[in-house]
C-alpha positions in Angstrom: 19.9 32.5 3.0 16.9 31.1 1.0 15.9 27.5 1.5 16.6 26.6 -2.0 20.1 28.2 -1.8 20.9 26.1 1.2 19.9 22.9 -0.6 21.7 23.8 -3.7 24.8 24.6 -1.8 25.0 20.8 -0.5 28.1 19.0 -1.8 27.8 16.1 -4.2 27.7 12.9 -2.2 28.5 10.1 -4.5 29.5 9.4 -8.1 26.9 8.5 -10.7 25.3 5.0 -10.0 25.7 2.4 -12.8 22.7 0.9 -14.4 20.7 -1.5 -12.7 21.8 -5.2 -13.1 19.5 -8.1 -13.1 20.5 -9.2 -9.5 19.8 -5.7 -8.4 16.3 -5.4 -10.0 15.4 -9.0 -8.6 16.7 -8.0 -5.1 14.9 -4.6 -5.0 11.8 -6.2 -6.4 11.8 -9.0 -3.7 11.2 -6.2 -1.0 7.7 -5.8 -2.4 7.0 -9.0 -0.5 7.0 -6.9 2.6 4.9 -4.2 1.0 2.2 -6.7 -0.4 2.0 -8.6 2.9 1.5 -5.6 5.0 -1.1 -4.3 2.7 -2.9 -7.3 1.9 -3.1 -9.3 5.0 -4.4 -6.6 7.5 -6.2 -4.9 4.6 -8.1 -8.1 3.7 -8.5 -9.9 7.1 -8.0 -7.4 9.9 -11.5 -5.7 9.6 -13.5 -8.9 9.3 -11.5 -10.5 12.1 -12.5 -7.7 14.4 -16.2 -7.6 13.3 -16.9 -11.3 12.9 -14.3 -13.1 15.2 -13.8 -10.6 18.1 -17.4 -9.0 17.9 -16.3 -5.3 17.6 -18.6 -2.9 16.1 -17.8 -1.9 12.5 -17.1 1.8 13.3 -14.8 0.9 16.2 -13.1 -1.7 14.1 -12.4 0.8 11.5 -10.9 3.2 14.0 -8.7 0.3 15.3 -7.3 0.0 12.0 -7.1 3.8 11.3 -5.1 5.0 14.4 -1.9 2.8 13.9 -1.6 3.8 10.4 -2.0 7.6 11.0 0.9 7.1 13.4 2.8 5.3 10.7 2.1 8.4 8.4 3.3 10.9 10.8 6.4 8.7 11.4 7.4 8.6 7.8 9.1 12.0 7.3 11.0 11.6 10.5 12.4 8.3 9.4 13.2 9.8 6.1 15.2 12.8 7.6 16.9 10.6 9.8 18.1 8.4 6.9 19.2 11.4 4.9 21.4 12.7 7.6 22.8 9.4 8.6 22.8 6.7 5.8 21.3 3.8 7.6 19.0 2.4 4.8 20.3 -1.2 5.4 19.8 -0.8 9.0 16.4 0.6 8.8 15.3 -2.1 6.3 16.5 -4.8 8.5 14.9 -3.5 11.8 11.7 -2.4 10.1 11.3 -6.0 8.4 12.1 -7.9 11.5 9.6 -5.7 13.4 6.8 -6.1 11.1 7.3 -9.8 11.1 7.1 -10.0 15.0 4.2 -7.7 15.1 2.3 -9.7 12.6 2.6 -12.9 14.9 1.2 -10.7 17.6 -1.6 -8.9 15.9 -3.6 -12.0 15.0 -3.3 -13.8 18.4 -5.9 -12.1 20.6 -6.2 -13.6 24.1 -10.0 -12.9 24.2 -12.9 -11.7 22.4 -14.5 -8.1 22.2 -12.5 -5.3 23.8 -9.5 -7.4 25.1 -9.3 -8.7 21.8 -9.5 -5.4 20.0 -6.9 -3.8 22.2 -4.4 -6.7 21.5 -5.0 -6.5 17.8 -4.5 -2.8 18.0 -1.4 -2.9 20.0 0.1 -5.6 17.5 -1.0 -3.5 14.4 0.5 -0.4 16.0 3.8 -2.0 16.3 3.6 -3.5 12.7 2.8 0.0 11.4 5.8 1.6 13.5 8.2 -0.9 12.1 6.8 -0.7 8.7 7.8 3.0 8.5 11.3 1.9 9.1 11.3 -0.5 6.0 9.0 1.3 3.5 10.6 4.9 3.7 14.2 3.6 2.6 12.7 1.0 0.3 10.7 3.9 -1.6 13.8 6.0 -1.7 16.2 3.3 -3.3 15.7 3.5 -7.0 16.7 7.1 -7.3 19.8 6.3 -5.3 20.7 2.9 -6.8 20.7 4.1 -10.6 20.8 7.4 -12.4 19.0 6.1 -15.5 15.3 7.0 -15.7 14.9 3.8 -17.7 16.4 1.7 -15.0 14.4 3.5 -12.2 11.2 2.7 -14.2 12.4 -1.0 -14.4 13.0 -1.1 -10.7 9.4 0.0 -9.9 8.0 -2.1 -12.5 9.5 -5.3 -10.8 8.3 -4.0 -7.5 4.7 -3.8 -9.0 5.1 -7.2 -10.3 6.2 -8.8 -7.0 3.4 -6.8 -5.1 1.2 -9.0 -7.3 3.0 -12.2 -6.3 2.9 -11.1 -2.7 -0.8 -10.2 -2.8 -1.6 -13.5 -4.8 0.3 -15.5 -2.0 -1.0 -13.9 1.0 -4.5 -13.1 -0.3 -5.1 -16.7 -1.4 -3.4 -18.5 1.6 -4.8 -16.2 4.3 -8.3 -17.1 4.3 -7.4 -20.8 3.6 -5.2 -20.7 6.6 -7.9 -19.4 8.8 -10.2 -22.3 7.7 -7.3 -24.8 8.2 -6.7 -23.7 11.6 -10.3 -24.2 12.7 -11.4 -20.5 12.1 -11.7 -17.9 14.8 -8.7 -16.8 16.7 -6.6 -20.1 16.2 -7.0 -19.8 12.4 -5.9 -16.2 12.6 -2.7 -17.3 14.6 -1.5 -19.3 11.4 -2.2 -16.2 9.3 -0.1 -14.1 11.6 2.8 -16.6 11.4 2.6 -17.1 7.8 2.6 -13.2 7.2 5.7 -13.0 9.3 7.6 -15.6 7.3 6.7 -13.8 4.0 8.1 -10.3 5.5 11.2 -12.0 6.6 11.7 -13.6 3.0 11.3 -10.0 1.4 13.5 -8.6 3.7 16.4 -10.8 3.3 15.9 -10.7 -0.5 16.2 -6.9 -0.8 19.2 -6.6 1.6 21.0 -9.3 -0.3 20.0 -7.8 -3.8 21.3 -4.3 -2.8 24.6 -5.5 -1.1 27.4 -3.4 -2.4 25.1 -0.9 -4.2 25.1 2.9 -3.4 22.2 3.6 -1.1 22.7 7.4 -0.2 25.2 9.5 1.8 25.2 11.3 4.9 24.3 15.0 4.6 24.9 16.3 8.3 25.2 19.8 7.0 22.0 19.9 5.2 18.9 21.8 6.3 16.6 20.6 8.9 13.4 18.8 8.3 11.2 21.8 8.6 13.0 23.5 5.8 13.1 20.4 3.6 9.4 20.0 4.2 8.9 23.6 3.0 11.0 23.0 -0.1 8.8 20.0 -1.0 5.6 22.1 -0.6 7.0 24.5 -3.4 8.0 21.9 -5.9 5.5 22.2 -8.8 3.7 18.8 -9.0 5.0 17.3 -5.8 2.1 18.3 -3.6 -0.3 17.1 -6.2 1.5 13.7 -6.3 1.2 13.5 -2.5 -2.5 14.3 -2.6 -3.1 11.8 -5.4 -1.4 9.0 -3.5 -3.6 9.6 -0.5 -6.9 9.5 -2.4 -5.8 6.5 -4.5 -4.8 4.5 -1.6 -8.4 5.3 -0.1 -9.7 3.6 -3.2 -7.4 0.5 -2.9 -7.8 0.2 0.9 -11.6 0.3 0.7 -11.7 -2.3 -2.0 -9.4 -4.7 -0.3 -11.2 -4.3 3.0 -14.5 -5.0 1.3 -13.6 -8.1 -0.5 -14.4 -10.6 2.3 -17.8 -9.1 3.0 -18.4 -8.9 -0.8 -17.6 -12.6 -1.4 -19.7 -13.8 1.7 -22.8 -11.7 1.5 -22.9 -10.6 -2.1 -21.6 -13.8 -3.9 -22.9 -16.1 -1.2 -19.3 -17.9 -1.0 -16.8 -16.9 1.7 -14.2 -18.9 -0.1 -14.3 -16.6 -3.2 -12.4 -14.1 -1.3 -8.9 -15.6 -2.5 -10.3 -15.6 -6.1 -11.3 -12.0 -5.9 -7.9 -11.1 -4.6 -6.3 -13.2 -7.3 -8.3 -11.6 -10.1 -7.4 -8.2 -8.7 -3.7 -8.5 -8.3 -2.9 -11.0 -11.3 -3.1 -8.0 -13.9 0.0 -6.7 -12.1 2.0 -9.4 -13.6 0.4 -9.3 -17.0 0.0 -5.5 -17.8 3.0 -3.7 -16.2 4.9 -4.0 -19.6 1.9 -2.5 -21.5 1.6 0.4 -19.0 5.2 1.0 -19.2 5.2 1.4 -23.0 2.1 3.6 -22.6 3.9 5.8 -20.1 6.8 6.1 -22.5 4.6 7.5 -25.3 2.1 9.9 -23.4 3.9 10.5 -20.1 3.3 9.1 -16.7 0.6 11.6 -15.6 -1.5 10.8 -18.7 -0.9 7.2 -18.2 -2.2 7.5 -14.8 -5.2 9.1 -15.9 -5.9 6.1 -18.4 -5.2 3.6 -15.5 -7.6 5.4 -13.3 -10.3 5.2 -16.0 -9.8 1.4 -16.4 -10.0 1.1 -12.5 -13.1 3.0 -11.9 -14.8 1.3 -14.8 -14.0 -2.1 -13.2 -15.3 -0.8 -9.7 -18.6 0.6 -11.0 -19.5 -2.5 -13.0 -19.2 -4.5 -9.8 -22.7 -3.0 -9.0 -24.1 -5.6 -11.0 -22.4 -8.5 -9.3 -25.7 -9.8 -7.6 -27.0 -10.9 -10.9 -23.8 -11.9 -12.5 -22.1 -15.3 -12.5 -18.7 -15.6 -10.7 -16.5 -15.8 -13.7 -17.8 -12.5 -14.9 -17.5 -10.9 -11.3 -13.9 -12.0 -11.4 -13.4 -10.5 -14.9 -14.6 -7.2 -13.6 -12.2 -7.4 -10.6 -9.4 -8.2 -13.1 -10.4 -5.2 -15.1 -10.0 -3.0 -11.9 -6.9 -4.8 -11.0 -5.4 -4.0 -14.5 -6.0 -0.3 -13.9 -4.5 -0.6 -10.4 -1.4 -2.0 -11.8 -0.9 1.1 -13.9 -1.9 3.4 -11.1 1.0 1.8 -8.9 3.6 2.0 -11.7 2.9 5.5 -12.7 2.7 6.9 -9.1 6.0 5.1 -8.1 7.7 6.4 -11.2 6.7 10.0 -10.6 8.0 9.7 -7.0 11.3 8.7 -8.6 11.3 11.6 -11.0 10.8 14.0 -8.1 13.6 12.4 -5.9 16.1 12.3 -8.8 15.3 16.0 -10.0 17.2 18.9 -8.9 14.3 20.5 -7.1 14.2 17.9 -4.4 17.3 17.1 -2.4 17.0 14.4 0.3 15.5 11.1 -0.8 14.4 10.1 2.6 12.3 13.2 3.3 10.5 13.1 0.1 10.1 9.3 0.3 8.9 9.8 3.8 6.3 12.1 2.6 5.1 9.8 0.1 5.0 6.8 2.4 3.1 9.0 4.9 0.5 9.8 2.3 0.1 6.3 1.0 -0.1 4.8 4.6 -2.7 7.4 5.4 -4.8 6.6 2.5 -4.6 2.8 3.0 -5.8 3.6 6.7 -8.6 5.7 5.7 -9.8 3.3 3.1 -10.8 0.5 5.6 -12.0 3.1 8.1 -14.3 4.6 5.6 -15.6 1.1 4.7 -16.3 0.4 8.2 -18.4 3.6 8.5 -20.4 2.6 5.6 -21.1 -0.8 6.9 -22.1 1.0 10.2 -24.3 3.4 8.4 -26.0 0.8 6.4 -26.7 -1.3 9.5 -24.2 -4.1 9.3 -24.5 -6.5 12.3 -21.3 -7.7 13.8 -20.5 -11.1 15.4 -18.4 -12.6 18.1 -18.8 -16.2 17.0 -16.2 -16.3 14.2 -19.1 -16.5 11.6 -20.8 -13.6 10.1 -24.5 -13.4 10.7 -27.2 -12.8 7.9 -27.4 -9.3 6.9 -30.3 -7.0 5.7 -30.8 -5.8 2.2 -29.7 -2.5 3.3 -26.4 -4.0 4.7 -25.8 -5.6 1.4 -26.4 -2.2 -0.5 -23.7 -0.9 1.8 -21.2 -3.6 1.0 -21.8 -2.8 -2.7 -21.4 0.9 -2.4 -18.2 0.6 -0.3 -16.7 -1.7 -2.9 -17.9 -0.1 -6.0 -18.8 3.6 -6.4 -16.5 4.8 -3.5 -13.2 3.5 -4.7 -14.1 4.6 -8.2 -15.0 8.1 -7.4 -11.7 8.2 -5.2 -9.6 7.1 -8.2 -11.3 9.8 -10.6 -10.5 12.6 -8.0 -6.9 11.2 -7.7 -6.6 11.6 -11.5 -8.1 15.0 -11.6 -5.6 16.1 -8.7 -2.5 14.8 -10.6 -3.8 16.5 -13.9 -3.7 19.8 -11.9 -0.4 19.1 -10.6 0.8 18.5 -14.2 -0.6 22.0 -15.3 1.3 23.5 -12.3 4.5 21.9 -13.2 4.2 22.9 -16.9 
């Protein structure tokens, strides 16, 4: 029997879901505290923690970040398939959130510098990445299961994008401040780990309370195996392009986030400006989601994504002028890039819900797992690429807890990694999704 026939033969699993209530939207959105904390704190602080506190070389530090996220990426479809066959969305959300919180506390509490500290941080991040798969895969799948109305699904992901901004603002601003408050070095980073753990626990509790009593999927034990479901996903017009697009887009985001501490200290000459840069980048999520939603309604999500990528790339490229610009103008450019990023997130998440809710893709967990895999892989490659750029341009690591003075060549590498590289990645992602639209048409 053909794969598509097997999937089509699956019985209906639940009656249509009602529209999304205000409490449901708020509960679902609160889960983005976990997403924001996992993306922002390690993305912002882990690479400089390794290079400037533990004295790890930039290339090795990038590898320490890459390997756990690659593992997380491989785990995603398996978690999704398990969740489709046995509907344990809430169990996975709870276990994943608690696991991420515990791993955060471990990750930033290295017992020593150099290799010992690097292995400790790598182990903590590996555990965090493993637990995150169990949270993020069901979380991505929820909107298509919580409501059958496309407008409600967009509303759910719009609230998620807004709370990602709140989480990133909170953790991005508080993280560097807590490092300083704790005296810098490993003691300061221990405070960051505990703070991140509390944010993750709050987000986990919020989403579980918010979806209490709502439909979150049904078991499909007679459905096709994982390999057959993956085969179907590869044949769905537009879905492979969406997966490729989220990989490349996440490379851009991961590189930009990883570069912020280096950019603020060495280009702007003020290490305390990191929190301002993060705030400028994520604040537009709160201010522009409604405008991007209206644009998507008029021109479609793929066309809206192209507009968002153009805005993001423009902001990134203009950061090349940062050495000669005053700080307020640099923050304005970061806000421009952030406004584009808000649209990118909204449209990518909305496109995922379209695929999950469509008749072509059955099994929300597997398709969500694939999406999570690609997003996590891109977020891993971004800091890794940034670390390689730093190494290529001669960045000098430090084991003192304070960055050393860098050469003009290293400064150029910092700018290249935070400006042109993310911009080019975003434009490639837009081109990939545009090809996916033509394939779907």
